[in-house]
N, C-alpha and C positions, 0 to 999 in steps of 0.2 A: 644539375644538382650540385650544391657546394659540398666540399668534403667536411666531415664532422670536425676535423682539427682546425678548420679555418676560423671558427667562431670562438675558440678558447681565448680568454682575456677580454672579450667584449663586455660592455655593460648595457643591459637592456632596460629601457624605461628609466634611465638615470639611477638605477637602484640595484639591479641583479647582475653581479659579475660572474661570468662563466668560468669555472675553475678547471673542470675536467669532464671529458665525455663519459657518460654512463652506458649508453647504448644507442642503437640506431635501427631504423626500419624503413619500410617503403614510404612512410608518410611523415616522419619526423626524426629529428635528433633529440636526445635527452642528455642534459648536462647536470653535473653537480655544480651548484652555484652558491654564492654568498649574498644574502639580503643585507645590504649595507645599512639599511635603516634600522632593522631589528636585530642585526648581528647574529644571524642564525643561518644554518645550512638548509638549503631548499633544493628541490629538483626543478629544472626548467625544461619544458618540452617545447622545442622550436620547430614548428611545422615548416615543411619545405617551401621555398620561395615561390614555386609555381602556384601555390594556393592563394598568394596575395593578390593575384590578378583575377580571381574568380569571385565576382560579386555575390553570387548565390551562396557560395561557401561562407564568405565573410559575414553575411547577414545571419546565416544559421549558426556560425561559430560564436558570434557575439551573444546571441540568445541562449545557446546551449551552455556557453561558459558561465554566464550569469546564473543559470539554473543550477549548474553543477557546483558553483561556488557557494550556493545557499545550502547545500547538503552538509549536515553535521551529524555524523554517525561514526561510532567507533570502528566500523568495518568498511568505511568508504574513505579512500584517499582524499585528503583535504585539498581543495583548490583555493590557494591563498589570493591569487591575483591573475590577471590576464591582460594582454595588450597586443599591439601590432607594431612590428619593427620593419625597417626597410627591407629585411630579408624574409619577412613573413610573420604571421601571427604566432603568439607563444602563450603558454600557460605556466604559472608558477605553482608547484605542487609540494605537498608534504614529502620530505625525504625519508624513505624507509631503508634500513640497512640490512634486511634479512634476505634479500633476493626474492625470486618468484617461485611459484609452484613449477613452472617450466624448468628453472634452474635445478630444482630437486629431482625432477624426472629425468632431465638430461644428464644428471650425475649418476644415473644408473640405479636410483632408489625408487621404490614405490611406497605407498602409505598403507598402514594397517587399516582394518575396517574402522576401529575407534578413531584413528587420526583422520580418515576420510570423512567420517560423520561430523567430527569437530569442524573441519574445513567447510563442509557443506552447510552446516548450521550457520556459521558465521557469514558465509557468502549469501545464503538465502535470506537471512535477516537484513543484510545490507540491501539486497534487491527489493525486498518488501518495502523497506523505508523509502527507497528511490521511486518505486512504482507508485506508491501512494501519493507521491508528489509529482507524478506525471512524467517521470524520466525512465525511459527504457534504454538499457545499455547497448544491446545489439551485437556485442562482440565479447561475450564471456568465453574465456579460454585460460589455460594455465599461465600464459605470459602476463595476463592482467590480474592475476591473484598474487598480491605482493605481501611479504611478511616484514614486520619490524624485527628488531634484534631479539625481542622476547617471544617471537612466534605469533603475534597477533596478526590476523589476516586483514588486508584492505583490498577493495576492488578499485582498480585504476581505470582511467579513460572514460568516465561517465560523460556523456554529451559529445565527445569527439567523434565517435563512430557515426552518430546520426548526422553531424555536420558534414563529414566526409561523404556520406551516402548521397547527399544532395548536391555535392560539388560537381562541376562539369569536368574538373581535372581528374585524370585517372592515374593510378599508381604506375610506376615505371614498368611493372610486369603486365599491366593491363588487367590485373586481377580484381576480383570483387572486393569491396571494403568489408571488413570482417573476415573471419576465418572460416572457409567452407567446411572444414571437417567438424566444426561445432555448430553449424547453422541449422536452424529448425526447418522442418519441411515447408512451412508457410513462406519462409524466405526463398526457398527454391522455386515455389509456385508464383512468387511475386505478389503474394497476398499482403494484407495489412498486418502489421507487427505490433504485438502488445507484450506485456511483461512475461507471458507464458513462453515466448521464444527464449528469453533468458533462462527460464527454469529448465527448458529442454537442453540448452547448451551446458548448463551446470550439471545436469545428469550425465552427459557424455564425459565431461571433465572428471567427475567422480569415478566413472568406470575406468578411465585412463589412469587416474591416480592410484587405483588399486591394482589394476592388471597390467598397466604399461601400454595398452593398445586402445585405439579409438574405434568404436563401432562404425561400420559402413565405409571404412577407409578404402579409397580407390586410387587409380593412377592419376586421374584428373579431377579438378574441382567440380566440373559438371557431373562427372560420374559419381562422385561422392554425394553431391546434393540429390541427384535423381534416385540414388539407391534407397534413400530414406523416405521418399514420398509415399504415403499410404502404407508404410511398413513400420510396425512397432520396433522399438529398440530391443534387441536380444541381450538380456542381461546374463553375464556368465555366472555359473554357480559359485565362483569364488567371491561374489559380492555378499554372500551370506544373508544376514538379517537386513542389510541395506537393499537387497535385490528387489523386493516388492515395491519399496518406496521409489527407487530409481526407475523401475519399469513403468510405474504410473506417470512419472514425469517425462518419460520417453515415448508417450503415445503420439501418433502422428496428428491427431485432431486436437487442436489447442483447447477446445471445449471440454475434453476428457482429462486434461492435465490439472494438477493442483496449481493454485497460485503460489507465489513465493512464501507467503505467510504459512499456508498449509504445508508446503514442502518442508519448511523449517520445523514445524511441529511434528511431522511424520519422522523426520531424521532424528529429532530429539527423542522421540518415543523408541525408535529402533536402537539408539545409542545407549539406552538404559541397561540393556543386556550385554553391552560390549566392554564395560569397565572403563576406567580412566585411560585416556590415550597417552602414550609415551610422548615426550617432547619431540617436536620435529627436528630432524637433523638437517639444518639449513646449509646450503652450499656456500662456502666462503669463496667469493670471487675476488678478494682483495688483491691477490697477486696475479690475476689472470688478465690478459690483454683484452681490450674492448673488442666485442664480437658483433657482427651484423646478424640480424635475425632473418627468419624466413621472409621472403618478399611479401607474402600474404598477410603477415602479422602487422598490427600496429606496434608502436614502440614498446619494447620491454625495458623495465627499469632494473638496473643492476648495481651492486656495490662495486666500486672500482678504485684503483689507486689514482693519484693525480696524474694527469696526462703526460706522457713521455714524448716530447716533440721529436727527438731523434728516432725513437722506435717507430713513430708514425711515418717519418720520412723514409725509413728503411723499408716500410711496408709497401711503398710505391716506387719501385726501382724504375730507371729510365726504360723506355721502350727500345727494343732491339734484341740482338741475339746474345749480347754479353754486357757486363758492366764496364764503364769507362776505366781507363788506367788511372792509378792514383796520381794526383798532382804533386809536383815537387813542393818541398816545404817553403821555399822562398816565394813561389807564386801564390801559395795559400796565404802567406802573411800579407803580401801586397793586396790581394783581393779583400782580405779582412780590413786593411787600412782604408781602401777605397770605399768599402761598404760602410765603415764607421763614419767617414767624412760625409758621405751622402746622407746617412741617417741623422747626423748632427745638424746638417744644413736643413733637412726636412723638418726637424723639430723646431729649429729657430724660426723658419718660415711659418710653420703651423702655429707656434706660440704668438708670433706677431699678428697673424690673421685673426686668431682668437681674441687677442687683446683689442684689435681694431673693432671687431664685431661687438665686443662687450662695451666699448666706449661709446659706440653709436646706437646701441639698443636702448630704447626708452625703458624707464622703470615707473612703477605705480605703487602707492600704498595698498597693502592687502586689506580688503574689507573684513569686517567681523562676520564670519559665516556660522558661528556656533548658534544652534537652535533654529537654523533656517532649513527649509525643505531643499532636498538635493537638486530638484529641477531649477529652483531659483538660483542656487549657487552655480550651477552649470551655465546659466545665461549670463551671470555676472562675470564668471571666469572667461567666457568666450568674448565678452565685450572688452575686457582688459587685455586680451591676447595672452592669457596665461594658459598653462596646461593644468588639467585636473586629475589627480591620482586619488582613487577612492579605496579605502579599506573599510570592511564592515565588521561589526560585532553586535551581539545581542545586548539589549539593555531593557531592564524591567520597567523603567519609568519613562523612557523617551520613545515616542512613536516611531514606526518604521519610516526610513528615508529622511530622517532629520539628522543634521550634523551634530556630533557629540564634541569633537575637538578638531583643531586645525593646526597646520604648520606650513609656513611661518605664522607667527602670532599676528593678530589684527594690528594694523598700522605699520608693519614692517615694509620696507621698500623691496620690491621684487621686480626684476627685469622681465620684459615680455618673453614669452615662450619658455619661461621657467615654470616649474610645477608647484601648485598649491596642493598639499596633501591633506585630505580630510578623512576622519573616521566617522562613518555613518551608521546610525542605528538600524539593526535588523528587526527592531521591536523586541518584545519579551521573548525569552528563549522558549522553545517547545517544552512541554511538560507531559508526564505520563497521565493518561486517563485512569482514574482509580477503578478498582474492581467493584462492581455493583451487584454481583450475583446474590440472589436471595434477599436483597434489601427491600424493605417497604418503600413505596414511592417517595414519601416525604424525606426519608433518610438519604435516598439516592440523589434526590434533587439538591439537598443540603451539601452532600459530598462533592457534587460537581461544581456547585457555586463556590465552595471553599477552595477548590483546586483551580479556580479561574476560568471555568467553562460556562457556557450558556445551555441549560437543560431544555429539551423539548420532549413532551410526553405524548405518546400515542398508546391507545388501548388495543389489546388483542385478546381474544378468548383463548383459554388454555384449560385442558382437562387435568394437567399435572401440577400447575403452579397456582398457588392460592391467590384469590382476588386481592389486588392492590400491591402485589409483589413483582419485582423486576424480572422479566423473562430474558431480556437481552438489551444491549446498547451498542450504538455505532456512531462514529468510528471508535476503534480501540487503539491501543499502542500510544505513541507520542504524538501530540497535536499542539498547534499554536495556542497561546493564551487567547481566550475569547471565542474559541471555536464552538460551534453548536454541536452538542452531543444528544442524539435522539434516544430516549428511553422507551422501550416497549414494556408496558405494564399490563399484568393480567387483569382482565375484566371478569375472571371466573370461567366456569365451563360454558361452552357455546349454548345459546338458546335454541331449543328444538321445538318445532310446531307440533302441537297435539291435534291429531285428526278428529273429525266429527264422528262420534261413536254411538250417538243416541239410537236406540232401537236394536242395536246389535246384542248378541249374547255376551255374557261376561267372558267366556273363553275366547271369543274373537277379539274382544277389546283388550284383554290381558296380553295376548300374543302380540298384537299390534304395538302396544306401548312398550313391552319388553324388548322388542326388536329395535325400537328407537332409543333404547338405553335408559328407560325409566324403571323404577320399582313401582309395584302396584299394590294398593290397599283396597279391599272390597268392603262396601257398605250397603245395607239393604234398607229400603223405605217404601211406604205406600206411595202410589203415584196415580193421579187421575189422568195425567197426560200420557203415560205409558202404562196402560192397564194390564198388559200381559206380564205375568211374573217371570223373573229371570232375565228380562231385557234391560239394557243400560238406560238409565234416566239422565245422568249427567256425569261430568268429570270435574274434579277440582284439583289444581287450577285448570282453566280452559285457555285455548288460544296458543300458548307457548310456555315452556319452562326450561330451566337449566338441565342439560343432559346429566343423568344420574340422580335427579331429584325424584321424590315420591309423588305419584298421582293417585288420588282417591277416586274410585269408580263406584257410583251409586246405582244399585240394581233394584228394579221395581218388585215390590211384594204384591202388586195388584192395586186396584183403587183403594183409597182409604175408607174404612167402615166406621159407622157410628151406631150407638144403641138407641133403640126406640124409647123415648121418655114415657113416664107414667102420665096418661092423659085422663084418667078416671076422675069425674067430678068437674071437669073443665067445660066451659061453653065451647061451641064450635070455633069461635074466633080465638079464644085462648088456646085451644089445641093447635090451631093453625100456626099461631105465633111461636108456640113452644117447639113444634116440629121444625119450623124455619130456623130457629135458633141453633139447632144442631145439624142443619144441612139436609133435612128431609122435607118432603112436600106433602101437604094434605091431599088425600085422594077423595074417594066417595064418602058422602055422609048418609048413613042409613038410619032413618028415623027423623022426627021433627027437628028442623035446624035450630029452633029456639030452645031446645031441651039440652040437658047435660049429657056428657059422654059417659057411658058406663063400660065401654070396651073398645079395643083397637085391633086392627089386623095389618101387619103382625103385632103381637102383643108387646107389652113393656119388657125391655131388656134384650130384645132380639136385635142382632147386629145386621145392618144393611149398608150397602154402599151409599155414599153421599149422593143426594139427589133422588133417592128412591121414594116411592109414594106409599103413604100409610092411610088406610081407610079407618073411619070411626063409626061407632054405633051410639045413638042417643035414645033417651026415653024420658 
């Protein structure tokens, strides 16, 4: 493995000059660097050269670097660029000057509950943002929680831990990738990992931030991991109002933990009773020498002075029992002269070789790539033997993966193996999904369309939300323009089946309907179909009705009765017709059938059930 000082002064990708080391770890060196194109300070993470020979790592590194570069959140360290150098792959990162949470804790300080809640909320929101885009960090720890000069927290190393996890190369210590003392139980079991592993690790970090100690800490990484399998995190009483929230995040079963979004909401709710947090006392490392981190850690980013070459040389004395005797002044001067002559000769030879190469390298006019898809540009650049450097930015009008601008300009002559730099659209920037709570369906649809989203409506019954009103919507938060947002709109209370109640007593029917959530109204009527009084004839409505609505139950008063009409003076045929008209039947005729009726049995005005027989008397 090369020494961290060996790379100072190098230029990576023809653009990033390494100015000074910031930190180092088992997997990478980190440098303060200057971006010569944009004239800004950046951090460059140069992964160790051994990784450059691991094809599985390189494939994963490229994919994860692209995914991490697409993250744009206030609490995620920005990845500006990435590439591969002769000494290994590298990432170009946002440079933050406030040190890490590990620096704060190593300086002998712990956080107040309000400060820990603030740190936790910022980290959980960043994790939620990344998880919703399919990225799991896998190595949340204090060294990867970095602050800027104003105390804003950013999570570093998104994507790198997963790439290292799939590499065949092992770290010098042979340790697991990621830090064992913050790993979730499912990592110890070798199970599948999702975003809830990051939530578990963040819970342990918050306990350490407040108490200064990590739960389950043992002498070895294996013992540390096995101690937490199937064992809930024991939260110290000193965690106060944060205790229940952290305990929920520290459950051994991922299914029982909150996701990052819910963890952030719970921390925010707990923080309301803690008051405003004091500003963090960040550790100023400006005058401290560069330090190596724990072998199990990924690289920690630090604020540092420009690199002192003499101090670095002094840090690596010759092997042996003692230092060599000082050289005499004359011998020192002669050696400096010889070294100077050799250096000048090397520079002359290198300059001549460079000039010869430049004179013999073909050049070509640069095509116009503006407005062209990135894939087409890559094929053109490959055909001309140019290199392609890509920078991305959001653009409201230009589709994703289309070139916005280029350098050199179209038509300029460029030698082979030189870089064409293009700025490529990432498409419209993500935008917040508006709050749609309690809105009518039409207003919610209009609000989503106005914000640049595509609404999709599904119906769902609700006993508490009025019909036609939004119950919920998903996804929430920040989403790409044009994303589909599903609205769940109330269809009113659920429809409940009304059972068949005909022939039952009113009391039985009323109880059955009340148990189903209906209100009951009683109504009485005559019924020939249900002749027994007090029995149910029908319900209205029948079949089914909205829960909570009213059902009318009609109860029989017995068969319907009619009065015997006056038949005196009528012929037998006329009497028969009049009786039929009111629902009665002519019975026996007593007397000559061609004579007139002088009496009936029952008599006129007597009430009978429909269909009853009436006898007549004639003379």
